[in-house]
C-alpha positions in Angstrom: 217.2 -11.6 152.2 215.4 -13.1 155.2 217.3 -15.8 157.1 215.2 -18.9 157.6 214.2 -19.3 161.3 215.3 -15.8 162.5 211.9 -15.1 163.9 212.1 -18.0 166.4 215.6 -17.3 167.6 215.9 -17.7 171.4 217.7 -14.4 172.0 216.1 -11.1 171.2 218.2 -7.9 171.5 216.5 -4.6 171.6 217.8 -1.1 171.0 216.5 1.3 173.7 215.8 4.8 172.4 213.0 4.9 169.8 212.5 1.1 170.1 211.6 0.2 173.7 211.1 3.8 175.0 209.8 6.9 173.3 212.7 9.1 174.1 212.4 11.3 171.0 210.5 14.2 172.6 212.9 14.5 175.5 216.0 14.0 173.4 214.9 16.7 171.0 213.9 19.1 173.7 217.3 18.9 175.4 219.2 18.9 172.1 217.4 22.1 171.0 218.3 23.7 174.4 221.9 22.7 174.1 222.1 24.2 170.6 220.4 27.4 171.7 222.8 27.8 174.7 225.7 27.5 172.3 224.3 30.1 170.0 223.6 27.6 167.2 220.6 27.7 164.9 218.0 25.0 165.6 217.1 23.0 162.5 213.6 21.9 161.6 211.9 19.0 163.2 212.7 16.5 160.4 216.4 17.3 160.7 216.4 17.3 164.5 215.0 13.7 164.4 218.4 12.6 163.1 219.5 13.0 166.8 217.4 10.0 167.7 219.5 6.8 167.4 223.2 7.5 166.8 225.7 8.4 169.5 225.2 12.0 170.6 228.4 13.3 169.1 227.4 12.0 165.7 223.9 13.3 166.2 225.1 16.8 166.8 227.3 16.7 163.7 224.1 15.9 161.8 222.2 18.9 163.1 224.8 21.7 163.0 228.0 21.1 165.0 230.8 22.3 162.7 233.4 19.9 164.0 234.2 17.1 166.5 235.2 19.6 169.2 231.9 21.5 169.0 230.0 18.3 168.9 231.8 17.1 172.1 231.0 20.4 173.8 227.3 20.2 172.9 227.2 16.6 174.0 228.7 17.5 177.4 226.1 20.3 177.9 223.3 18.0 176.7 224.2 15.3 179.3 224.1 17.9 182.1 220.7 19.3 181.0 219.3 15.8 180.4 220.1 14.8 184.0 218.8 18.1 185.4 215.6 18.5 183.5 214.2 15.1 182.4 212.3 12.6 184.5 211.0 9.1 183.8 207.7 10.6 182.6 209.7 12.1 179.6 210.6 8.7 178.1 207.6 6.3 178.4 207.7 2.8 177.1 205.9 2.5 173.8 202.3 1.3 174.0 202.2 -2.5 173.8 205.9 -3.0 174.4 205.5 -4.2 177.9 203.0 -6.8 176.7 205.3 -7.9 173.9 208.3 -8.3 176.3 206.2 -10.3 178.7 205.0 -12.5 175.8 208.6 -13.2 174.6 209.7 -14.1 178.1 206.7 -16.4 178.5 208.0 -18.2 175.4 211.3 -18.7 177.2 213.2 -16.3 175.1 216.1 -14.3 176.5 216.1 -10.5 176.2 218.8 -7.8 176.4 219.3 -4.2 175.6 222.1 -3.1 173.1 222.2 0.6 172.9 224.3 3.5 171.6 223.4 5.4 174.8 226.0 5.5 177.7 225.6 2.2 179.6 225.2 3.7 183.0 222.5 6.1 181.8 220.7 3.4 179.9 220.8 1.1 183.0 219.3 3.9 185.1 216.6 4.6 182.6 215.6 1.0 182.2 215.5 0.7 186.0 213.3 3.7 186.3 210.9 2.2 183.8 210.7 -1.0 185.9 212.3 -3.2 183.2 215.5 -4.3 184.8 214.0 -7.7 185.6 212.8 -8.1 182.0 216.2 -7.7 180.4 219.1 -10.0 181.4 221.6 -7.3 180.4 221.8 -3.7 179.4 224.8 -2.9 177.3 225.8 0.4 175.8 228.8 2.7 175.4 231.5 2.7 178.0 234.3 5.3 177.7 237.5 3.6 176.7 235.9 0.2 176.4 233.3 0.3 173.6 231.8 2.9 171.3 230.1 1.3 168.3 226.7 -0.3 168.0 228.3 -3.6 167.0 230.4 -3.5 170.2 227.3 -3.0 172.4 225.6 -5.9 170.6 228.6 -8.1 171.1 228.7 -7.1 174.8 225.0 -8.1 175.1 225.7 -11.5 173.5 228.6 -12.0 175.8 226.6 -11.2 178.9 224.0 -13.8 177.9 226.7 -16.3 176.8 224.9 -16.5 173.4 226.2 -16.9 169.9 225.2 -14.6 167.0 223.3 -17.5 165.4 221.0 -17.6 168.3 220.0 -13.9 168.2 217.8 -11.4 166.3 218.1 -7.6 166.8 215.3 -5.1 166.9 216.0 -1.4 166.3 214.6 1.9 165.0 217.6 3.2 163.0 220.0 2.0 160.3 222.8 1.9 162.9 221.0 -1.0 164.6 220.8 -2.9 161.3 224.4 -2.2 160.3 225.7 -3.0 163.8 223.9 -6.3 163.8 225.0 -7.2 160.3 228.7 -6.8 161.4 228.1 -9.7 163.7 226.0 -11.7 161.3 222.8 -11.1 163.2 219.5 -10.4 161.4 217.8 -7.2 162.4 214.1 -6.2 162.3 213.7 -2.5 161.8 210.8 -0.7 163.5 209.5 2.7 162.3 208.9 4.1 165.8 211.9 6.4 166.2 213.7 8.8 163.9 214.0 6.5 160.8 213.0 7.9 157.5 210.9 6.0 155.0 212.8 3.1 153.5 215.8 3.5 155.9 215.6 -0.1 157.3 215.1 -1.7 154.0 218.0 0.2 152.5 220.3 -0.8 155.4 219.4 -4.5 154.9 216.9 -5.3 157.6 215.3 -8.7 157.3 211.9 -7.1 157.9 210.3 -3.9 159.0 207.5 -3.1 161.4 205.5 0.1 161.7 204.2 -0.5 165.2 204.6 -3.0 168.1 201.7 -5.1 166.9 203.5 -5.8 163.6 206.7 -6.4 165.5 205.0 -9.0 167.7 203.8 -10.8 164.6 207.3 -10.8 163.0 208.7 -12.2 166.2 206.1 -15.0 166.3 204.8 -13.8 169.6 201.1 -14.4 169.9 200.3 -11.4 172.0 196.8 -10.1 172.4 196.4 -7.6 169.6 194.5 -5.2 171.8 197.4 -5.2 174.3 200.0 -4.2 171.8 198.2 -1.2 170.2 
């Protein structure tokens, strides 16, 4: 059920992969290469899309790793290949997202990234996209410190000095909805990443958008419709 007033909350937390930036092509390219180098069969496109969103180790378990050790080995190789082969051109910001972020900031709303990606990598990628001044914090996984989506969300709130009652989350997978719910934060799902039909609704999202224009409307941000398409 929708929580009254969630659309106007002053803090908006964004997932990164599949929400702010279209990382899926690059993620899938490198994941396929890691699987091939390990002598593993590469699943079909629909299955491979499960890699977009969750922590890499979990993603590799979903696409063929037989156990945690193999998933960890695939993840290690993936990270090396990602750094060697991908550039900022491989993970562009979704069309209209920059305009939406600017519109939210113009409303005086505070923005942060809460991601399942390693925090140092996420910070570098956000910087390469020229968005570090847009987000007050970029929070993700830190070895030995935090792992879960809920922990990244909590870290983002802490960095902003904000309470859960002040925030709304935006994400492209059920992990975002579930992580936000652990903290009592409503989440808007967006079908721009690897989510399957009905995933956000089943996870308990307060609303779902199919593109940035719909997301802008849900957030009560009167952005030029031409700019967000």
